[in-house]
C-alpha positions as a Markdown table, in Angstrom:
| # | Residue | x | y | z |
|---|---|---|---|---|
| 1 | Met | 5.3 | 45.9 | 15.9 |
| 2 | Ser | 8.8 | 44.9 | 16.5 |
| 3 | Leu | 10.9 | 42.6 | 14.4 |
| 4 | Glu | 10.9 | 39.8 | 17.0 |
| 5 | Ile | 7.0 | 39.7 | 17.1 |
| 6 | Arg | 6.7 | 39.7 | 13.5 |
| 7 | Glu | 9.2 | 36.9 | 13.1 |
| 8 | Ser | 7.4 | 35.0 | 15.8 |
| 9 | Lys | 4.0 | 35.2 | 13.7 |
| 10 | Leu | 5.8 | 34.3 | 10.6 |
| 11 | Phe | 7.3 | 31.2 | 12.3 |
| 12 | Glu | 4.0 | 30.3 | 13.6 |
| 13 | Asn | 2.3 | 30.5 | 10.2 |
| 14 | Ile | 5.0 | 28.4 | 8.6 |
| 15 | Met | 4.2 | 25.7 | 11.3 |
| 16 | His | 0.6 | 25.8 | 10.6 |
| 17 | Phe | 1.5 | 25.6 | 6.9 |
| 18 | Ala | 3.6 | 22.4 | 7.5 |
| 19 | Arg | 0.6 | 21.1 | 9.4 |
| 20 | Val | -1.6 | 21.7 | 6.2 |
| 21 | Leu | 0.8 | 19.9 | 4.1 |
| 22 | Arg | 1.1 | 16.9 | 6.4 |
| 23 | Gly | -2.7 | 16.6 | 6.5 |
| 24 | Ala | -2.9 | 16.8 | 2.7 |
| 25 | Gly | -0.5 | 13.8 | 2.5 |
| 26 | Leu | 2.9 | 15.0 | 2.4 |
| 27 | Pro | 5.5 | 13.1 | 4.7 |
| 28 | Ile | 6.6 | 16.2 | 6.9 |
| 29 | Gly | 8.0 | 15.8 | 10.4 |
| 30 | Pro | 9.1 | 18.1 | 13.1 |
| 31 | Gly | 12.7 | 17.9 | 11.7 |
| 32 | Gln | 11.8 | 19.3 | 8.3 |
| 33 | Val | 9.6 | 22.2 | 10.3 |
| 34 | Val | 12.8 | 23.2 | 11.9 |
| 35 | Glu | 14.9 | 23.1 | 8.8 |
| 36 | Ala | 12.2 | 25.3 | 7.0 |
| 37 | Leu | 12.4 | 27.9 | 9.8 |
| 38 | Thr | 16.1 | 28.0 | 9.5 |
| 39 | Ala | 16.1 | 28.1 | 5.9 |
| 40 | Val | 13.6 | 31.2 | 6.0 |
| 41 | Lys | 15.7 | 32.9 | 8.5 |
| 42 | Ala | 18.7 | 32.4 | 6.5 |
| 43 | Ala | 17.2 | 33.2 | 3.1 |
| 44 | Gly | 14.8 | 36.0 | 4.2 |
| 45 | Ile | 11.7 | 36.9 | 2.5 |
| 46 | Gly | 12.6 | 39.6 | 0.1 |
| 47 | Ser | 10.2 | 38.6 | -2.4 |
| 48 | Arg | 7.4 | 36.1 | -2.5 |
| 49 | Ala | 9.1 | 33.9 | -5.3 |
| 50 | Asp | 12.1 | 33.6 | -2.8 |
| 51 | Phe | 9.9 | 32.5 | 0.0 |
| 52 | Tyr | 8.0 | 30.1 | -2.2 |
| 53 | Trp | 11.1 | 28.4 | -3.3 |
| 54 | Thr | 12.8 | 28.4 | 0.2 |
| 55 | Leu | 9.8 | 26.3 | 1.4 |
| 56 | His | 9.5 | 24.2 | -1.7 |
| 57 | Ala | 13.3 | 23.2 | -1.2 |
| 58 | Val | 12.5 | 22.0 | 2.3 |
| 59 | Phe | 9.1 | 20.3 | 2.0 |
| 60 | Val | 8.9 | 19.0 | -1.6 |
| 61 | Asn | 11.1 | 15.7 | -2.0 |
| 62 | Arg | 9.3 | 14.0 | -5.0 |
| 63 | Arg | 8.0 | 15.2 | -8.3 |
| 64 | Asp | 4.4 | 14.2 | -7.5 |
| 65 | Gln | 4.3 | 16.5 | -4.6 |
| 66 | Arg | 4.9 | 19.8 | -6.6 |
| 67 | Glu | 1.4 | 20.3 | -7.4 |
| 68 | Leu | 0.1 | 19.7 | -4.0 |
| 69 | Phe | 2.5 | 22.1 | -2.4 |
| 70 | Asp | 1.7 | 24.6 | -5.1 |
| 71 | Gln | -2.0 | 24.6 | -4.3 |
| 72 | Ala | -1.5 | 24.5 | -0.7 |
| 73 | Phe | 0.9 | 27.6 | -0.7 |
| 74 | His | -1.2 | 29.7 | -2.9 |
| 75 | Val | -4.2 | 28.9 | -0.8 |
| 76 | Phe | -2.7 | 29.3 | 2.5 |
| 77 | Trp | -0.6 | 32.6 | 1.7 |
| 78 | Arg | -3.5 | 34.1 | -0.2 |
| 79 | Asn | -2.1 | 34.3 | -3.7 |
| 80 | Pro | -4.3 | 37.2 | -5.4 |
| 81 | Gln | -4.5 | 35.1 | -8.7 |
| 82 | Leu | -6.4 | 32.5 | -7.0 |
| 83 | Leu | -9.5 | 34.7 | -6.9 |
| 84 | Asn | -9.7 | 34.4 | -10.8 |
| 85 | Lys | -9.4 | 30.6 | -10.6 |
| 86 | Val | -12.4 | 30.5 | -8.0 |
| 87 | Leu | -14.5 | 33.0 | -10.1 |
| 88 | Gly | -13.6 | 30.6 | -13.2 |
| 89 | Leu | -15.0 | 27.7 | -11.3 |
| 90 | Leu | -18.4 | 29.5 | -10.8 |
| 91 | Leu | -18.9 | 30.7 | -14.3 |
| 92 | Pro | -21.0 | 28.4 | -16.5 |
| 93 | Arg | -19.0 | 25.9 | -18.7 |
| 94 | Phe | -19.5 | 23.5 | -21.4 |
| 95 | Lys | -19.3 | 19.8 | -20.7 |
| 96 | Asp | -16.0 | 18.4 | -21.1 |
| 97 | Asp | -15.6 | 14.6 | -21.8 |
| 98 | Thr | -12.0 | 14.8 | -21.4 |
| 99 | Pro | -10.7 | 12.9 | -18.1 |
| 100 | Pro | -9.2 | 15.1 | -15.4 |
| 101 | Asp | -5.6 | 15.5 | -15.0 |
| 102 | Glu | -3.8 | 13.5 | -12.3 |
| 103 | Asp | -2.5 | 16.7 | -10.7 |
| 104 | Glu | -6.1 | 18.5 | -10.6 |
| 105 | Ala | -7.3 | 15.1 | -8.6 |
| 106 | Leu | -5.0 | 16.2 | -5.7 |
| 107 | Ala | -7.0 | 19.3 | -5.0 |
| 108 | Pro | -9.5 | 17.6 | -2.5 |
| 109 | Arg | -6.7 | 16.5 | -0.2 |
| 110 | Val | -5.4 | 20.2 | 0.0 |
| 111 | Ala | -9.0 | 21.4 | 0.7 |
| 112 | Asp | -9.5 | 18.7 | 3.4 |
| 113 | Ala | -6.3 | 19.7 | 5.1 |
| 114 | Leu | -7.0 | 23.6 | 4.8 |
| 115 | Ala | -10.7 | 23.1 | 6.3 |
| 116 | Gly | -9.1 | 21.7 | 9.5 |
| 117 | Asp | -11.5 | 20.7 | 12.2 |
| 118 | Arg | -14.4 | 23.2 | 11.3 |
| 119 | Pro | -17.8 | 21.7 | 12.1 |
| 120 | Met | -19.9 | 20.5 | 9.3 |
| 121 | Gln | -23.1 | 22.6 | 8.7 |
| 122 | Val | -26.2 | 20.7 | 9.3 |
| 123 | Pro | -28.9 | 21.7 | 6.8 |
| 124 | Asp | -32.4 | 22.6 | 8.1 |
| 125 | Ala | -35.2 | 20.1 | 7.5 |
| 126 | Ala | -36.8 | 22.3 | 4.8 |
| 127 | Asp | -33.5 | 22.2 | 2.9 |
| 128 | Gln | -33.1 | 18.5 | 3.2 |
| 129 | Glu | -36.5 | 18.0 | 1.5 |
| 130 | Glu | -35.5 | 20.2 | -1.4 |
| 131 | Leu | -32.1 | 18.2 | -1.7 |
| 132 | Thr | -33.9 | 14.9 | -2.1 |
| 133 | Leu | -32.7 | 12.9 | -5.0 |
| 134 | Asp | -33.7 | 9.7 | -6.9 |
| 135 | Ala | -30.7 | 7.4 | -6.1 |
| 136 | Ser | -32.1 | 4.6 | -8.1 |
| 137 | Leu | -29.5 | 4.9 | -10.8 |
| 138 | Thr | -26.4 | 6.1 | -8.7 |
| 139 | Tyr | -23.6 | 4.5 | -7.0 |
| 140 | Ser | -23.4 | 4.7 | -3.2 |
| 141 | Glu | -20.4 | 6.1 | -1.5 |
| 142 | Arg | -19.0 | 2.9 | -0.4 |
| 143 | Glu | -19.0 | 1.6 | -4.0 |
| 144 | Leu | -17.4 | 4.7 | -5.3 |
| 145 | Leu | -14.8 | 4.3 | -2.5 |
| 146 | Gln | -14.0 | 0.8 | -3.6 |
| 147 | Ala | -13.3 | 1.9 | -7.1 |
| 148 | Lys | -11.3 | 4.9 | -6.4 |
| 149 | Asp | -7.6 | 4.9 | -6.8 |
| 150 | Phe | -5.6 | 5.1 | -3.6 |
| 151 | Glu | -3.5 | 8.2 | -5.1 |
| 152 | Arg | -6.7 | 10.1 | -5.7 |
| 153 | Met | -8.3 | 9.6 | -2.3 |
| 154 | Thr | -8.9 | 12.5 | 0.3 |
| 155 | Ala | -7.7 | 12.5 | 3.8 |
| 156 | Ala | -11.3 | 11.3 | 4.8 |
| 157 | Glu | -11.6 | 8.7 | 2.3 |
| 158 | Ile | -8.1 | 7.2 | 3.2 |
| 159 | Val | -9.4 | 6.8 | 6.9 |
| 160 | Glu | -12.5 | 5.1 | 5.6 |
| 161 | Ala | -10.6 | 2.9 | 3.3 |
| 162 | Lys | -8.2 | 1.8 | 6.4 |
| 163 | Arg | -11.5 | 1.1 | 8.3 |
| 164 | Leu | -12.7 | -1.3 | 5.4 |
| 165 | Ile | -9.3 | -2.8 | 4.8 |
| 166 | Lys | -9.3 | -3.9 | 8.5 |
| 167 | Asn | -12.2 | -6.2 | 8.0 |
| 168 | Phe | -10.6 | -8.0 | 5.0 |
| 169 | Arg | -9.7 | -11.8 | 5.5 |
| 170 | Leu | -7.4 | -13.8 | 3.4 |
| 171 | Pro | -8.8 | -17.3 | 2.5 |
| 172 | Ile | -5.6 | -19.0 | 1.3 |
| 173 | Met | -6.1 | -22.4 | 0.1 |
| 174 | Glu | -5.0 | -25.5 | 2.3 |
| 175 | Val | -2.6 | -27.8 | 0.8 |
| 176 | Pro | -1.5 | -31.3 | 2.0 |
| 177 | Thr | 1.6 | -31.6 | 4.1 |
| 178 | Arg | 3.9 | -34.5 | 4.8 |
| 179 | Arg | 2.6 | -35.1 | 8.2 |
| 180 | His | -0.6 | -37.4 | 8.6 |
| 181 | Arg | -3.7 | -37.5 | 11.0 |
| 182 | Pro | -5.9 | -40.5 | 12.0 |
| 183 | Asp | -8.6 | -41.0 | 9.4 |
| 184 | Pro | -11.1 | -44.0 | 9.2 |
| 185 | Asn | -11.4 | -43.3 | 5.4 |
| 186 | Gly | -7.8 | -42.6 | 4.7 |
| 187 | Arg | -6.1 | -44.6 | 2.0 |
| 188 | Arg | -2.9 | -45.3 | 3.9 |
| 189 | Val | -2.6 | -47.9 | 6.6 |
| 190 | Asp | -1.2 | -46.4 | 9.9 |
| 191 | Leu | 1.4 | -49.0 | 11.0 |
| 192 | Arg | 2.0 | -47.6 | 14.4 |
| 193 | Ala | -1.7 | -47.1 | 15.2 |
| 194 | Thr | -2.3 | -50.7 | 13.9 |
| 195 | Leu | 0.5 | -52.2 | 16.1 |
| 196 | Arg | -0.9 | -50.4 | 19.2 |
| 197 | Ala | -4.5 | -51.7 | 18.5 |
| 198 | Ser | -3.0 | -55.2 | 18.2 |
| 199 | Leu | -1.7 | -55.1 | 21.5 |
| 200 | Arg | -5.0 | -54.5 | 22.8 |
| 201 | Ser | -6.8 | -56.9 | 20.6 |
| 202 | Ala | -7.0 | -60.7 | 21.5 |
| 203 | Gly | -8.2 | -61.9 | 18.2 |
| 204 | Thr | -8.4 | -60.0 | 14.8 |
| 205 | Ile | -6.0 | -57.2 | 14.3 |
| 206 | Pro | -8.1 | -54.0 | 13.2 |
| 207 | Leu | -6.5 | -51.8 | 10.4 |
| 208 | Lys | -6.1 | -48.2 | 11.2 |
| 209 | Phe | -5.9 | -45.7 | 8.5 |
| 210 | Lys | -4.4 | -42.2 | 8.1 |
| 211 | Ser | -4.6 | -39.3 | 5.6 |
| 212 | Pro | -2.2 | -36.2 | 5.1 |
| 213 | Lys | -2.9 | -33.1 | 7.1 |
| 214 | Arg | -3.9 | -30.1 | 5.3 |
| 215 | Arg | -2.9 | -26.6 | 6.2 |
| 216 | His | -2.7 | -23.2 | 4.4 |
| 217 | Pro | 1.0 | -22.6 | 3.0 |
| 218 | Pro | 3.1 | -19.7 | 4.4 |
| 219 | Leu | 2.4 | -16.3 | 3.1 |
| 220 | Val | 5.6 | -14.0 | 2.2 |
| 221 | Val | 5.0 | -10.4 | 1.2 |
| 222 | Leu | 7.8 | -8.4 | -0.3 |
| 223 | Cys | 6.7 | -4.7 | -0.6 |
| 224 | Asp | 8.2 | -1.9 | -2.2 |
| 225 | Ile | 8.5 | 1.4 | -0.3 |
| 226 | Ser | 10.2 | 3.6 | -2.8 |
| 227 | Gly | 8.6 | 7.1 | -3.5 |
| 228 | Ser | 6.5 | 6.1 | -6.2 |
| 229 | Met | 4.9 | 3.2 | -4.3 |
| 230 | Ser | 4.7 | 5.1 | -0.7 |
| 231 | Arg | 1.0 | 5.7 | -0.8 |
| 232 | Tyr | 0.1 | 2.3 | -2.1 |
| 233 | Ser | 2.4 | 0.3 | 0.2 |
| 234 | Arg | 1.2 | 2.5 | 3.4 |
| 235 | Leu | -2.5 | 1.4 | 2.7 |
| 236 | Phe | -1.4 | -2.2 | 2.0 |
| 237 | Leu | 0.6 | -2.3 | 5.4 |
| 238 | His | -3.0 | -2.0 | 7.1 |
| 239 | Phe | -4.2 | -5.1 | 5.0 |
| 240 | Leu | -1.0 | -6.9 | 6.1 |
| 241 | His | -1.6 | -6.0 | 9.6 |
| 242 | Ala | -5.3 | -7.6 | 9.4 |
| 243 | Val | -3.9 | -10.8 | 7.7 |
| 244 | Thr | -1.2 | -11.2 | 10.5 |
| 245 | Ser | -3.6 | -10.8 | 13.1 |
| 246 | Asp | -6.1 | -13.6 | 11.4 |
| 247 | Arg | -3.6 | -16.4 | 10.7 |
| 248 | Asp | -0.1 | -17.6 | 11.5 |
| 249 | Arg | 3.1 | -17.8 | 9.0 |
| 250 | Val | 2.9 | -14.7 | 7.6 |
| 251 | His | 6.3 | -12.9 | 6.8 |
| 252 | Thr | 6.6 | -9.4 | 5.6 |
| 253 | Phe | 9.7 | -7.5 | 4.2 |
| 254 | Leu | 9.9 | -4.2 | 3.0 |
| 255 | Phe | 12.4 | -2.9 | 0.6 |
| 256 | Gly | 13.7 | 0.4 | -1.0 |
| 257 | Thr | 17.4 | 0.6 | -1.1 |
| 258 | Arg | 17.6 | -2.1 | 1.7 |
| 259 | Leu | 15.5 | -5.0 | 2.9 |
| 260 | Thr | 13.9 | -4.7 | 6.2 |
| 261 | Asn | 12.0 | -7.5 | 8.0 |
| 262 | Ile | 8.8 | -6.1 | 9.9 |
| 263 | Thr | 7.2 | -9.4 | 10.6 |
| 264 | Arg | 7.3 | -9.0 | 14.4 |
| 265 | Asp | 6.3 | -5.4 | 14.1 |
| 266 | Leu | 2.8 | -6.3 | 12.7 |
| 267 | Lys | 2.0 | -8.8 | 15.2 |
| 268 | Ala | 0.9 | -6.2 | 17.7 |
| 269 | Arg | -2.9 | -6.1 | 18.1 |
| 270 | Asp | -3.1 | -2.2 | 17.7 |
| 271 | Ile | -2.4 | -1.1 | 14.3 |
| 272 | Asp | -1.0 | 2.2 | 15.5 |
| 273 | Val | 1.5 | 0.4 | 17.6 |
| 274 | Ser | 2.5 | -1.8 | 14.5 |
| 275 | Leu | 2.9 | 1.2 | 12.3 |
| 276 | Asp | 5.0 | 3.1 | 15.0 |
| 277 | Arg | 7.3 | 0.0 | 15.2 |
| 278 | Val | 7.7 | -0.2 | 11.5 |
| 279 | Ser | 8.4 | 3.5 | 11.1 |
| 280 | Lys | 11.4 | 3.2 | 13.8 |
| 281 | His | 12.9 | 0.4 | 12.0 |
| 282 | Val | 12.4 | 1.3 | 8.2 |
| 283 | Gln | 15.1 | 3.9 | 7.4 |
| 284 | Asp | 14.6 | 4.2 | 3.4 |
| 285 | Trp | 10.9 | 5.1 | 3.2 |
| 286 | Ser | 10.0 | 7.2 | 0.2 |
| 287 | Gly | 13.5 | 7.0 | -1.1 |
| 288 | Gly | 15.0 | 5.3 | -4.1 |
| 289 | Thr | 14.4 | 1.6 | -5.1 |
| 290 | Arg | 17.2 | -1.4 | -5.7 |
| 291 | Ile | 14.9 | -4.4 | -6.6 |
| 292 | Gly | 17.8 | -6.7 | -7.6 |
| 293 | Pro | 20.1 | -6.3 | -4.6 |
| 294 | Ser | 17.0 | -6.4 | -2.2 |
| 295 | Leu | 15.9 | -9.8 | -3.8 |
| 296 | Ala | 19.5 | -11.1 | -3.4 |
| 297 | Glu | 19.6 | -10.3 | 0.4 |
| 298 | Phe | 16.2 | -11.9 | 0.9 |
| 299 | Asn | 17.3 | -15.0 | -1.1 |
| 300 | Arg | 20.6 | -15.2 | 0.7 |
| 301 | Lys | 19.3 | -14.4 | 4.3 |
| 302 | Trp | 15.7 | -15.5 | 4.5 |
| 303 | Gly | 14.9 | -17.7 | 1.6 |
| 304 | Arg | 15.5 | -20.9 | 3.3 |
| 305 | Arg | 13.8 | -19.9 | 6.5 |
| 306 | Val | 10.4 | -18.6 | 5.2 |
| 307 | Leu | 10.1 | -20.3 | 1.8 |
| 308 | Gly | 9.5 | -23.9 | 3.2 |
| 309 | Gln | 6.5 | -26.0 | 2.6 |
| 310 | Gly | 5.2 | -24.4 | -0.5 |
| 311 | Ala | 5.2 | -20.5 | 0.4 |
| 312 | Leu | 3.2 | -18.2 | -1.6 |
| 313 | Val | 5.0 | -14.9 | -2.5 |
| 314 | Leu | 3.3 | -11.4 | -2.9 |
| 315 | Leu | 5.8 | -9.0 | -4.7 |
| 316 | Ile | 4.4 | -5.5 | -4.5 |
| 317 | Thr | 6.3 | -3.1 | -6.8 |
| 318 | Asp | 6.2 | -1.1 | -10.0 |
| 319 | Gly | 9.2 | -2.6 | -11.2 |
| 320 | Leu | 10.7 | 0.7 | -12.1 |
| 321 | Asp | 14.5 | -0.3 | -11.6 |
| 322 | Arg | 17.0 | 0.0 | -14.3 |
| 323 | Asp | 20.2 | -0.8 | -12.3 |
| 324 | Gln | 21.7 | -4.2 | -12.3 |
| 325 | Ile | 19.2 | -6.0 | -14.6 |
| 326 | Glu | 21.4 | -9.2 | -14.7 |
| 327 | Val | 21.1 | -9.4 | -10.9 |
| 328 | Leu | 17.4 | -8.8 | -10.8 |
| 329 | Glu | 16.8 | -11.5 | -13.4 |
| 330 | Ala | 18.9 | -14.1 | -11.8 |
| 331 | Glu | 17.2 | -13.3 | -8.3 |
| 332 | Met | 13.8 | -13.3 | -9.7 |
| 333 | Glu | 14.4 | -16.7 | -11.1 |
| 334 | Arg | 15.7 | -18.1 | -8.0 |
| 335 | Leu | 12.7 | -16.6 | -6.0 |
| 336 | His | 10.3 | -18.1 | -8.3 |
| 337 | Lys | 11.8 | -21.6 | -8.3 |
| 338 | Ser | 11.9 | -21.6 | -4.4 |
| 339 | Cys | 8.2 | -20.8 | -3.8 |
| 340 | Arg | 4.8 | -22.5 | -4.8 |
| 341 | Arg | 3.4 | -19.4 | -6.5 |
| 342 | Leu | 4.8 | -16.0 | -7.1 |
| 343 | Ile | 2.1 | -13.2 | -7.7 |
| 344 | Trp | 3.4 | -9.7 | -8.9 |
| 345 | Leu | 1.0 | -6.8 | -7.7 |
| 346 | Asn | 1.7 | -3.6 | -9.7 |
| 347 | Pro | -0.4 | -0.3 | -9.3 |
| 348 | Leu | 0.7 | 0.8 | -12.9 |
| 349 | Leu | -1.7 | -1.9 | -14.1 |
| 350 | Arg | -4.5 | 0.2 | -13.4 |
| 351 | Phe | -3.9 | 1.8 | -16.7 |
| 352 | Glu | -5.2 | 0.0 | -19.8 |
| 353 | Ala | -2.5 | 1.0 | -21.9 |
| 354 | Tyr | 0.4 | -0.3 | -19.6 |
| 355 | Gln | 2.9 | -2.8 | -21.0 |
| 356 | Pro | 5.8 | -4.2 | -19.1 |
| 357 | Ile | 8.2 | -3.1 | -21.9 |
| 358 | Ser | 10.9 | -1.3 | -19.7 |
| 359 | Gln | 14.1 | -3.2 | -18.7 |
| 360 | Gly | 12.9 | -3.9 | -15.1 |
| 361 | Pro | 9.3 | -5.1 | -15.7 |
| 362 | Arg | 10.3 | -7.0 | -18.9 |
| 363 | Val | 12.8 | -9.0 | -16.8 |
| 364 | Met | 10.5 | -9.7 | -13.8 |
| 365 | Ile | 7.3 | -10.9 | -16.1 |
| 366 | Arg | 9.1 | -13.7 | -17.3 |
| 367 | His | 9.2 | -15.3 | -13.7 |
| 368 | Val | 5.9 | -14.6 | -12.1 |
| 369 | Asp | 2.8 | -16.9 | -12.1 |
| 370 | Asp | 0.4 | -14.1 | -11.9 |
| 371 | Phe | 0.4 | -10.4 | -12.7 |
| 372 | Arg | -2.3 | -8.1 | -10.9 |
| 373 | Ala | -3.1 | -4.6 | -10.3 |
| 374 | Ile | -3.1 | -3.2 | -6.7 |
| 375 | His | -4.5 | 0.2 | -6.8 |
| 376 | Asn | -7.9 | 0.3 | -5.0 |
| 377 | Leu | -10.2 | -1.6 | -2.6 |
| 378 | Asn | -11.7 | -3.7 | -5.4 |
| 379 | Ser | -8.3 | -4.8 | -6.5 |
| 380 | Met | -7.5 | -6.0 | -2.8 |
| 381 | Gln | -10.9 | -7.7 | -2.7 |
| 382 | Asp | -10.0 | -9.5 | -6.2 |
| 383 | Leu | -6.6 | -10.4 | -4.6 |
| 384 | Thr | -8.3 | -12.3 | -1.7 |
| 385 | Gln | -10.6 | -14.3 | -3.8 |
| 386 | Ser | -7.8 | -15.3 | -6.2 |
| 387 | Leu | -5.6 | -16.5 | -3.4 |
| 388 | Ala | -8.2 | -19.1 | -2.4 |
| 389 | Asn | -7.9 | -20.8 | -5.7 |
| 390 | Pro | -4.6 | -23.1 | -6.3 |
| 391 | Gly | -3.8 | -21.6 | -9.7 |
| 392 | Gly | -1.0 | -23.6 | -10.7 |
| 393 | Ala | -0.7 | -22.6 | -14.4 |
| 394 | Arg | 2.1 | -20.1 | -15.2 |
| 395 | Leu | 1.4 | -16.5 | -16.8 |
| 396 | Glu | 3.2 | -17.3 | -20.0 |
| 397 | Met | 1.0 | -20.4 | -20.4 |
| 398 | Arg | -2.2 | -18.4 | -19.9 |
| 399 | Ala | -1.2 | -15.4 | -22.1 |
| 400 | Ala | -0.1 | -17.7 | -25.0 |
């Protein structure tokens, strides 16, 4: 076999490997595939370790992607030590009550990506009778999916979660406005309507009454799209698209190292069209985070435009930012004073032992009205129910 043919087969396998990684959840595009082919051609494949680290340098951008890449590499490129791991899974073992490691939970996504489009084997009728179980004391698949963390979902579960999110609705409470409407049972006299009625009346003047109009306040969403928040923010965009299609006055902003307004992008009827527009406009996805400067830009450019009429603000971030703490505290205070209610949604709150003790969260917690977790479908459902209540008390008062 000639050298050109062997290189072409190797490059073809690298492209298939990139598809596996993309199916497992890594953000890999055509540009990274071209870089991987160029890097392998330049570095060569003198040893398996060199080949491993060459692809690792191109495809892995964050620490949480290392275990995912390692599992996919050893399975796809046939690591001999993998056989020992598989045999270890087949051997009988004692029950261990310790919770599984976070890295081990990524394996189902690799398995789904490696499985590809192979058809599912349907068991025979006799086998189905033998596999019949009593499900009276078990959870349904939907209940398990609703309680599962977004970070630990397989590719198929993410697709099902997106389908369920599409049907979510946000029943925001209605608040009185300064405008009025005719109301026979109103408490205020409508002078204009009364004068018009007096012109048509020959005798007594009938009094007309009015009452304040009620309308849901504007909803403003500030969503962190840094590396530690990418999976949560991507799924939350599906929820925001459903909300934007269901009601008016919804303003959505994404921030990492810069602030991007994607309100118009989410107004497309098709979710795929909306996400395609968002991906073209957002340049800092899965990068760093600058919460303080991003909030400063929002308060300076967009605060007076979108925070009128008692807006409700959702701030979705883990708060992991230690730069410019003075700016962060000043902008959080300004944002809190400019809106009706500020709700901080943090996926780290899923851990019972989590406490906002680092610099960023410790500053942010002082200026929010509510502090909630956002890591699975149940937390999203709880959020929709909480937004239907006025909830005027502040977080510090409730915690006291």
